[in-house]
N, C-alpha and C positions, 0 to 999 in steps of 0.2 A: 425067906426071900422070894418066895412067889407072890405073898402079897405086895411087896415092894416092887417087882414088875408090873404086877398089876396097876401099881398107882405110878409108876411112869408112863403105861401106854394112856391110861385115862388122862391122865396130865396130857400128854401131847395131843391125844384125840379132840381135847376138850380146846385146844389151841384152833384147830381146823376146824374143826364144827363150830366156834365162834364166826370164825371169817366165813364160812359157808351160808349159815343163815345171816347175813348180814343186812338182807332186805325181807321184806315181806310187802305182800300187797292183799288189804281184806277186803276191799270192795269197790266195784268201778260203774260211775251212774252217767246218765243223758240226760242233759236238759238244752233249753233255749232251743229247739228243734224248730228249723225252718226249712224252706224249699231248697235251701242250698248249704245251711251253715249248721254246727251241734258244737254243745258244749262239752267237755269229757272231763269228768273229774274221778279220783280215786286217794283212799288211806293208803298211804305208802310208810312203811317203818324203815329209815336207814340203817339205826341200831348201830351208829360208832362207824358206819363208812359214806364216803361222799357218794351219792349215787345218782344217775342220769334216769329221769322216768320219761317215757316215750309212747305214744297211744297210736297203734296200727292199724288198721283199718282195710275194707275192701265189699266189695259187693257178693263176693261168692264166700261158705263158711271155708277157713284154713287158709284162707288166700288174702293177705292184709298189704296191699300193693302200695297203700299211702298212709304217711307218717305226718304227725303234727310235728310242732317243734319241742326239742327238749327241753326240761324244767330241771334244772342241777340243786340236788339237796344237797347241803354239806353236811359233812360227818355227826357234827353234833344235835342235828335234828332228832326229834323224836317223832312220835306218831306225825305224818303230815297230809293235810289235803293236799291235795297238787292238781290244779285244772289249767287246761287249755282249751282255743277253740278250733275243732276244723273246718275249713271254709272251702266252696268251690265243687259241694257236692250237688249231684243230680235228682232233681226233683222226684219224689213220690217213690225213691228206692232203700229196699234194706240194706243195712250194713251191719257186716259182723266186726268185732272191735275185739284186741288184747292188750294189757298194759304190759309195759317191758321196764324192770326196773334194774339196772348194770351197773357195775362196780368197778374194781378193778379186778374184782376177784370171782365175781358170780354176775350171772344173765339169769334174773328170775322171770318168767312169764305167767300172766294170770290166766284163767280158764276163760274162752269167749263169752261175750255179750252181745247183742244185738241192739238197733234201733232201726226207725224208717223217717224219712223225710216228707214233707209234705207236699201236696201237686203244687206248683206255680201260678202263677193268675193266667187266664186265658187272654189271647188278643185276638184280633179280626183287623186285614187293612185289607180296603177298594181296591178291585180289579179293572177290569176291562169287560166293555159290553161288545158283542160278535153277534152274526146270526139273524137283525133286525129286519121280521117284517111287517104286515098290517097289524097282526096278530099276534106275536109271540117275539121274545128275545133271548139270548144265553149273557149271563153275569158272572164273571169269575171273581174271586177276593180268595184271599189268602188267610188261614187259621194255625195260631199257635195254642195249642191245648196242657202246655206245663205237665205233660208226661200223665196226662189224665182223661179218660174218655169226656168228648164235649158233643154239644150238639150246635149247628149250625143253622139259620135261616134267614131269608129275605122278604122285609117288611115294606109293602109300597103301596101309593095312593096316589089319588089326582089331584091334591094339592099338597104344598109343601109343608112337611111336618107333619104331615095326618096319614097314616099309615095305615089304610082299611082293611088290606090282605095282608095273609103272609104265607110265605113258600119255604117249607122245614127241606132242609137239604136231602137230598135223595137218599144218601149212605149216611145219614146218620144210626147210632153216634159213630163221630171219627175217631178212631182208635188210639188209646195212650201214645203221645211220641215227644221226643224232644225237640224235633227240629219244626219248623214252618211247612206248610203245605198248601198248595194251589188247588182250589177245586172250582167246577160251574156248576151251575145251578141255570134250567131253563122255565122261564114264565112263560104262560100259554093263557089262551082266551082272553087276551087284550083286545080294546078297543081300537080301533084305525082311526089314524091323525089325532092322535089323544097325546099327552104331555104327563109322564108318569114321573112320582118323585120313591127315592127309595132309600134303607140303610140295611148293612149286612151287621148281623149278630154272632156272636159264638160263647156259649153257655158251659163252663165244667163245674165242679165242687166247688168253686172259691168264690168262682165270679162270673158276671156276665159283661162282655165286652162290643161296643158297639163301633161301628165307620160313621163318618160323615156323611150328608145327604147327598146323593146325586140324582143325575132324570136323563131322559130320553125321550123322544117322540116317537111315535109308531107311523109307518107308512101310510099313505093312502093304500084303498084297494087297488090293484093290478087292474089294468082295462083289458075287458071283456074278448076282445078280438084285434086283429088286423083290419086296416082299410081293404075292402075286396079291389079298389078299384085304385092304379097307380100307373102314372104314363109319363113321357115328356117329349117334347118338340122344341127344334131350332127356333128364335125369333127374329136374329140378326147374327152376325157374323161373330158376337160376343155376350149374346144371353141367351136365355131359351125359358121355356115354361114346364112347372111341373105340375101335374093333375092329380086327385087322390077324393076318396070320402071325407065330408064334413064329419069333425071329432062329433058331436052330437049325436050322430047314429050309432055311437058305440057306445054300448054300456061302460061306464066309469072313466070316458077317455074326456081329456080336458085341453088335446092339443099333440102336434107332433113333432118329432125329432127325424131330422131329414140328414143324410151323411154322402155325401158327395166325394168322387178321386176322380183323378184322370189316370184311364187305363186300365184299372180293375176295382173290383169293388173296396174297401175302407174295409180294414183290419177291426177296427175301434168298436167297441161294444158301451153302450152307456151304464153307469154304475146307479143302482137306486140313490136315493135320499141325497143327490148332487143334480145341480141347475145348471146348465151347458147356454151359452150366447151364442146370436150369428156371429159367425167366422172363425169361433173359436176352433182347435185342432181338438181330434179325438181319434187315437190311434194315429193313423196315416190318412186319416180323411177330415175334410171339413165340414162344421155343421152350420145346418140351417133350422130356425126355431118357427115354428107355426102354432101360435096360442091364441088364435081366435078358431072358437068352436063352429064359426058357422063357414070358415074359409073352403072351396072346393080345388084353390089351384095358388100357386105364387110363382113369382120369377126372380130369375137370378141372372144377375149383369155383371159385365168386368171379367167375364170370362174369357180365355184361351183361344182365339179361333184353330180351326182344323185339328182339333182333339175330341175323345173321345170319353164322355163323361158317364160315369157309374153311379149311381142314386139306392137307396136302400130307407125304408121310413118306419118308423118305429112310433106306436102310439105313447102316451104317459097320464096321468094322472097325477092332482096333488090337490093341497087344499087352498091353493092361490094365495097365500101368506108365508109360507114355511118352506123353504128349498126342501129341508130335511124329510120332508114327507112325498118328493118325486118317488114315482115307481111306473118302472117304465116296461113293457111287455118285449123280451127281447126272446122268449120261448118261438118253438114252433115254425114254420117259414117264415122268415121278414120280408114283405113283398119290394122287388127291385126292380129297375128297368135303366136303359142306356139311352143317351142321347149325343151326336158325333156332329163336328162343325170342319172346314177347310182351311189348305195351307198351301205356298208358294211352292216351284218345283228347281233345281239344280241337274243339269243336263251334263257337263264337263267342266274339268280345274286343269290349268295347265301353268306350269313354270318354266320361264325362258330368261336370256340374258343375264346366266350370273355373274359378279365380279366376285373381287374380295368381300364387299361391303352393301350388295344390292343385286336386287331381284324383279322379273317383270312377273306380274298374275295375269291369266283370264279366264273367264269362267262364260257359260251357255246358261243364261238367266230365264226361267218362264215367269214371267211376273203377273201372269194372270188378270192384263188388264188394268191391275191397280197399281199405284203410287208404290217402289219397292225399293229397300233402303239395302245394299248389298256392300259388304263388309268382307276382307281377307283376313282373318285371325290366326296366329303363328304361337309358336314357342320354341324352348331348346329341349323339350322331352317331351316323348309321345302322350298323348291326351292334354296337355297342360297349355293352352293357348293365352297366354298371358299380355300379348301385345296385339293390335289390330292397326290396320290401315286406316287411310284417310275413307271416310263412307263415301260410295257412287248411289245417288238417287236416281233411281229410272223412272220415268213419267206413267208409263204404265200405259203406251200406244199400242203395243205388240204384244203378244203372247209369247216370244222368244228372243232375248237379245244377248250378242255376245259382247263384255265387257271386260277390262282389265286396268291394270295400273303398276308404275315401278316404284319400289320402296328401297329405301336405302336406311345405311345404320347398323347392318348387321354385323356379326365378329368375322373374322376371316375364318376359312378350314374349318369351318361350325354347320355341323347337322341341326335343320330346322325342320318343324311340322307343322303343317297348316291344316286349315280347311277353310269354305265357304259358309256365310249366313246370310241369307237373304230374308227380310222381313215386309211386310205389308201388311194392312189393317186386320188382316185374318190371323197371322202367324210367323213365327219363325222357321225357315227350313236350313237342315244342315246339309255339307257334303259330307263326305266319307273323307277319311285325313290321308293326305299329301306328305312328302319330302323333298327337300333339296340339300344340298352342300355348298357352302362360298366357296371360292378358291381362297390358295394360299398370298396374303400380302407379300409387296417387297419387303426383304433383309435390308437393315441400315445397322452400321455401327457407330459408337460415339465415343471418343478419347476420354481417360480418365486421368489417372496420374500416375508418375512414377515413385517408386519407394524402396526402401532396403537396399538402396545401391552403394554396391561395395565395389572392389577395383577389377571385378571380371563378372559381376553378374547384377542384376536389376529386376525388380516386378512392376509388369505393366497391368495396370486397371483398366476397364473400359466396360461400356456398355452395349448388350446387342439386343436389339429385336429381330425375331424369325419369323413376322408374321403368320404366327400362331400353326407354324410347320416348322419341322426339325432342321437346324442349320447347323454348319461346322464355321468357328471361327480360324483367326489366327493372326500373329502378330509379324509383320513384314517391315525388316530394318536392313540399315546398309550404314557404311560413313559418308556419305554423300545425299544431298538431299534431293529427291525423287529416286533416286535406284537403290533398290530395296535387293541387295544381294542374298540376303537369309530368309527363312520362313521359320517361325516355332508355330506350332499349330497348337490350340487348345488343348490342355491334358482330357478334357472332360468333353470332348465332341464324341456324337452330336449334342449339340445343346436340344433339350425339349422343349417341342412345340407349346407356346405362350404367347398370350395376348398383352404382355406386357414388359417393358425393354428391363431387362436381369442384368446386375451387375456382375462381371466377373475381375479374375485376376490371374494371369500367367507371369512366369518367371523367364527370365533369358540368361543365361550362362556362357563361357568360354568367351566371354568378351574383354578386349585388351585395356589396362589400367589409361588413365587421363585420355580417354578418347570421344569426341563426339560421337551420338548416335542418332539419323534419324529415323524415325519408323511412322506405321501408320497400321489400325486395325481394319482387317476384312472378314467379312460376314456374307457368307453364301448361303441359300436355300435354293428349293426347285423352282420359282420363280426368278432370280437375279443374283447380284454380286453389289454385295452395299460395302461401302471402302469410307472408312473416315476422312477427316481431315490429317493432315502431317503433324507432328510432334519432334522435340528432341531431347538429348540428356548426354551429361556427360559421366562417365564413369569415374573416381577415385583413383587421384595417385597413389602408389604403394605407400604404404605405411611404413615409417620411420622403423629402423630395424631393431633401438634400442633407446633407454632413456640414458640423460647425460650422467653421468660418474659424479660427477660432482656437483652442487648445489649448496650454497652456504650465502649469508647475505651478513651486511650489519646495519644501524642507523647513520645515515650520512647528515642526516641534520634531525631537527627536533618533530619534523613533518615529512620527513622522505627515510627511503632505506634504498641500498645499492645490493644486487642481488648477482652473483659469480655462479657461471656455469663451463660447459666444456663448449666450443666453437663447435657450430650444429654440421659443418662440414668434415668432423670427425666421426659421424655417425651416417652409416649407409641409410641413404634415401630421404634425410634430414635437411630441409630449408631453412629452419629457423625455431623459434617457441613461442608461445602464451604462456606468460604470468599469472595467476589467479590468485588474490589474497581474500582473506576472512578476519573479522576479529574472533577471539575466546576457542576457536578450532578452525582445522582444517576445513574448507569447503567441501559439501557434500555432492555438488555435483561433477559433472563430466562435458567435457567438448563434444557438439555435434559434428560429423563428416557431412563436409559437403557445404561448410559454410565458413566465411571466414567473420572473425570477431576481431572489435575495437574495442580500444580502451574505454572502462568503465561500463561494459555488454553486463550483465548478469548471469552467472551461472552458479546453479545451484545457490546456496547462501554464501556465495561469493561474488567479486567482481574482478575483471580483467584489469590488469594493474600495467601491464606493458607487453608489447608485441614486437617480436627480434623478428626482422623482416632479413639481418643479414647473416649468411653463413659464418662469417669469421668472426663475429662480435660474440664477444666473452663476459657482458656484464650487461644490464638494465638499470635505469631506474624508477623506483615508483614512487609520485610523489602526491599531495594532496592527503597525506596520511593524518591522522591527530594525537598530539605528543600524548606521553603517559597509556599508552596501550602496548599490547603485545600482539603484533600479526604473526598471521601463519600463512606460508607461500609453499603453492605447487607448482611445479615445469611439466608443462606439456609441449614436448617435441612434435611436428607437425610437416607433411609434405605437400605439395603442388606444383602445377603444371608451368607458373609463373604468371600465368595469364586469366584462367578462369577460378572465381572462389568455389566453383561448386567440385572442385576437384581436390579441397583440403580434404586430406587425411590425418586426424591426430591418434597420436598413441595413449591409450586410456588404461589400456589391461597392464598386468603385471603392478610394481612397486613404482607410484608415480613419485618422480625427485619434490624432496621436501625440504623446508627449513622453515624457523622461526627469525621474528626482529623485533626487540624492543625498542620502544622510541621514549627514553628518559625515564624509565620506569625501572626497578631493580630486577637482576637475574637471578632466577632461584635455579639453579644446577641440577638439585635431587631432592625428592621427597619421598616419605613414604608415608601411610596411616593402615594402624592395623588394631584390631578388636581383642579386649585383653578378655574382657568379662562380660557380663548383661549391663554395667553402668561404667563403664571405664573403656575409652579409646584412646591410644597413644600417638602421639605424633612427632617425627622427626623429618628436619629438612634441610638444606644449606644454603645461605644468600652469597652469592661468588660476586656481583657485582651490584653498584648501586644506582645505576644511570645517570651518575652526573649529579646527583643531590642525597642528602644524606637519606638513610632508613628512618624512615618513625616507628613503625610496628609491622609486627609479622604475628602470625599464628593461624587458626582452622577457620574454615566458613564452611555449612553444610544445609544441604537442601536438595534443589532439583539438580539436572544432571550436570551443570555447570553453573554451581552455587557463585554469588558475590557477595560483598559485604553487605547487600540488600536483602539477606536471607541470616539467618542464626549462626553466630559467631564466635570465639574466644581470642583473645590477644596470649600469645604466650612471651613474647619478646617485644619490650619498647623502644628497639632499634638497634642499628649495627650490622656489619657481617659478620659470617660467618657458618657455623653450625647450631641449630637449637633444638631442643625436643621438650615434649610437655604432653599431659593428657587433659583430658576433657571427662569429666565425671557426669553421671545421672542427669543428661540433657538426651538420651535419645531414644525415644519410644520402642519396646524390645518387638524384634518381627516385622519391623519397618523399612524395607531398604529405603536405602538415605546413599547421597553423591555428598562427599567431603573433598577438601582441597586446601592447602596451603596458599596464604597470601603473605607478599612483603606491601608494603607501601611507602613513598616518598610524596615530594609538592609537585612530582608530574602525573602521579597517579598511581594505581596498586597493580601489581604484577600477582597472577597466579600460576600456580604448579598443575599437573597434570591430576586429573580428576578420578575419585577413587570411591567404588562400590561399596560401602557398608551396612551391617546389618548384624544387631544384636538379637541375641535369641531367647526362647522361654526357658522356664526354672522346671521344665519338667522331665529333666535329666536325661534325656533321650537323643541321640542323635540325628541329626539332621538325613543322614544315609540310613539310618534306620527305619526314620519315620518316612522319607520318600520312596522306600520298598514294601509300604505297606499295601493291601488291596486294592484296586481301583485308582492305578498308576499315584500311592500317597494320600489318595483321598478319602482314609475310612469311613470317614461318616457320611460322604456322598453332598457335603456342602456346595462342591464344585472349588473349593481352596484347598492347596495342600495342606496336608496338618501340621508341616515344619514351620510353615506362615503363621500359626495361631496358638494364642498363649492359651485358650480356651479349648483346645482338641490337641488329644496325643494318641499315636500308636506306637504299639510296641512287640515283641514277640514274646509270648508267654511260657517258660520255660515247662511247666502242668502241662498243659494244650497244647505243643509244638505250633502254635500257630498264632496269627496276632490276634489281639485285643485292643480295640479303640477306645476311649472314653471322652466324652465331650459335656461341656458344662453347658447346657440348654441356654441357663439366664445369661454367658458369655464371661464368667470368672474365672481368673486364671486358676491354673491346674499345675502343682507343683512336687515333688518328692514323689514321682511316680515309681512303685516298685511291686513286687511280689514278696508275701507274707507267707510262714508256715501256717496250715491251719490248726494243727496240733489238738486235732480234733478225737473222739472216740473213734471205735472202729466202726460203729453201726452209720456212722457218716462217711460219704465219698468226694471229693472235689476235682472231678476230672477236668473243668475249666482252671483250676488254681483259684488262687486268693490274691486280688488286686488290694492295692493301699496306695492313697494319695490324701493330699491335701487340698483344701480348696478355699481362699479369703472369703467368709459372707457369713453371714448370721444363719439364713435359708439358702439352699440350692439345689435345684433338679440337674441330675448326672443319668446320662444316658450310656449304658456299657454295650458295645457290639461285640460280638464272639463268633469271627470270623470260621471257625473251624466248626459251626454245627448250624443248622437250619432251624434247630425247636428247641424247647425248653420245658416242653410240655412235663409233668411229674416232678417239676423242680420247685425248691424253695430257694429265698436266698437268704444265710446266715451270714449274721455279722456278729461282732465280738464288741464288747462292751468296756470301759474305762479299768472294769476289775478284771480284767480276762476272763470274763464269761459270754460264751458262745448262745446266742440266740435267733429265732427267726424272724426276720424283718418285715412287718405288715406292710409298711409303704414301699413296695416294689412292683413293679406292674410287667409281666413278662409279655413278649411280642415277635414281631420280625420285620425286616423290610427287603426291598431287592436293591442290591447293590451291585452295579458293576455283571447285572445278569443271573446272580447268585443269590438264595436265600440265605439270609443273616441274623443269628437269632438276637433279642435285643432285651435287655433289662433298664427299665428307668426307677429310679431311686429318689426321694423326698427327704432331704437331711436337712437337721437342726444344730445348729450351733447350740451345744453342752446339754443336749438330749441322750436319753440312750444308748442311739447309735453315732454317738461323736466320741472316738476313741479319746480324745485329746482332751486338755484343758477345760473345764465349764465357760461358756458365755467369755470366751477370748478371741471373738470375731475369725478363728479358723475351726473347720470341720475336717475332721482327721478320720478315715474310713476304711478298715480293711472289712475283708468281707468277699464273698463269691457263691456261685448255683451250687446245690448238692442236691442230691437225691437220698434219700431216708432206705435200708435196709429191710427186708421185710420182718414183722414179728418172730419169727420161727427161729432169725438169726441174731436175736437180742442174746447177748451172754445174759448167763441167769444172774451175773452179781449187777444186773442192771434192775432184778427184781425187789421191789422193797421187801416184800414177806419172804424173800430167801433171806434176804439181810435177816429180818429180825429172827429167823426162824436158826440162823447161825451165831446170832451174836447170844440168844438166850439154850444154847446146846450147853454148855460150860454151868450154866447152874442148875440144868437138867441133872446133868451127871451126878453134882454135889448132892443135891437132893437125892438122889435114888442111892449114894453112897451111905449118909446120913441114915436112912430110912433100914 
């Protein structure tokens, strides 16, 4: 009995021992080692279990932060040499590595091994030159040593390509690094005024790198001293002379650079290695060059009289050919001197005789007995003198002259700032600033027009100019010419100061109906009262109290119609009627109050057919109509004072009396057009009269708002009177709004019934109300078109998510049979957003689904059901999100193929059927035990083990 138990235990242990030793790693090697890559290999024994092999590595022992791609070994493999390449490694670095072999039951890890990458090749890049003197220079360069110590040097000489000298970098060796580093090395002991050529090199254990050739020229030696003599004197009112030592008396001096400036010494300092020219600017001074080594003086002309000039003199040396050899002596005390000249004078500056646009100027000018030009300068902001008076020329016969002039063209009520300029052959003299203010100009008023005239009010427009001073405006009016009993002040008084005429409007109220009012505009400022010319207007008569209770008509002849209505005197304040007619539908226009209408005047889309001027007349005839047409008539009552057309007042509001008359064409008394389904429209209509000739055909037309037989049509009856019905099938595009109406034709023409809007909807199975209630005002995919009007877009409420889902066919294919499916998935999956099912008529289609209940689908996969009722993870699904109506909405885009695994329907039938939805997978610790294949195997073998136990 004990032996049987031992056998059973051994048998069970053998099963699990077999599973636990499913993999072994015998060895691991490293080959093809470079600065950034290595080849890994190992002998792995899957031993009958599908095994994933991965090499893990890192730069510290026991820390393997990087992994290679995984090699999958099938269960049937015997001992197998699996190898992969690791790249992106750091040069000259030691790495530690293990091999991991993992299956569904075990995770085997090898012992740790190590390898080292080789250094990368060294590089060097030329930099810049700095601190150049007559015998030295600093040269910068950038090195990269591939994570290896390196040595850098500069090779140089006086001939291109011949580098006689070498200067090693002072901080060699450069410590190993993975980044480029910038350095600087000085060259000393160089010869003055000499051109040197050089390259930079960098050497590590792998190679020596060199830059291309560069060059520089050393400066000349600096002059040994400054000039000991430096002075100046004026020669004329605009020229002077500067004196100094000859350059050849100073060691290493080839000439002088002289700087001068008015009022103070120049802040400029010449830069070695740069040549300057006469008249060029240096800092805030002007340059004079003296390059004659024997010169003792130089003259300057074209200067400004009565100014004080400050001079500095700086010696230089150069090789006589190359500007980059210039060397200036700027240290120690630079010699300087000052030279002065003379100007005219201004004693007084007065402004008088101010008007709204002119002023008189005067000033006392000291001309110094020289011809002098006097100008008065002015502008409308302090320190800004953008305008000048006509210049006054003084002969220069006395020392002081009082002069002046009057200038016009100024703006009223404006402050100006002014000064005097006196100019003779020596220089300008400017006075201090003064100011003056012009007075306000006279106010004026100009008539505009009347508008918005009613029975008791009117708006009056006008222009007012207030001379750049505040003013008050008013409308003065009355019922007699020249007698202005009433005053209506402008509501926004005072009118702010302005230099231009402004346009204004003022309303008058509490006026009497059909009365002639006379008025003018008054505008008052501080200078005067301005009045406009007189004008007048009539107020409207009272509007008729009602419309005619009766209005109907009949054809009188084939070209005229007679209209019948109530007498005007039966309506309060009604003097007559205007009848307006049009074809196809009632006129869109209304009558304008304050004007009389004549027959054939246009009114909107119609014309005046008759004007009834008698208050007792009850009928009117409209002539010159066309046979075979249906005319639509409107009746407008009016009131006026019987003499003045501008008192006309028409009743346009409420329901205007209307009727229709057909001339020789059939009369359709009733009609209806109704949509049955996506391919069928039912029509019913009744033809009461034939218009005097036999009705030859009738049916339906559809197209624009008022379609005719020129649009699409279908005949339902071949003629006759009575009631008819029929259907139009398969002629109208779904989701497109059209208009349809019944027609009936005889020899005189065609009559049309009422126009109906028809619209056939798509096959998605969702109501217009449901789609119009979707987010973003019924535009769930945010394309600017309501989803209910599109065949390729649908929005519906998901019962699972409790919120809207929108589906869009990106290619424009029609979507149909939209529904929610039961996932019927195992417990490890959850479909929180539900499973949608739809059909699309296409061989390949891109579908985008919007989940309005969530903003993010991170961590989700898209699962679909194939035609064999099996669920799988769909790989051609792209998760993203969009902002719709201010909200972030999660999306998934699917690429579907007819007949592939993702098509739930029959293969290659031109229709893709798609059930699926986003899911997240529960954690591995929650997976039921029966989802483990080893647990199932153990369960199935348990009865066999029991039988063997009993037999033993």
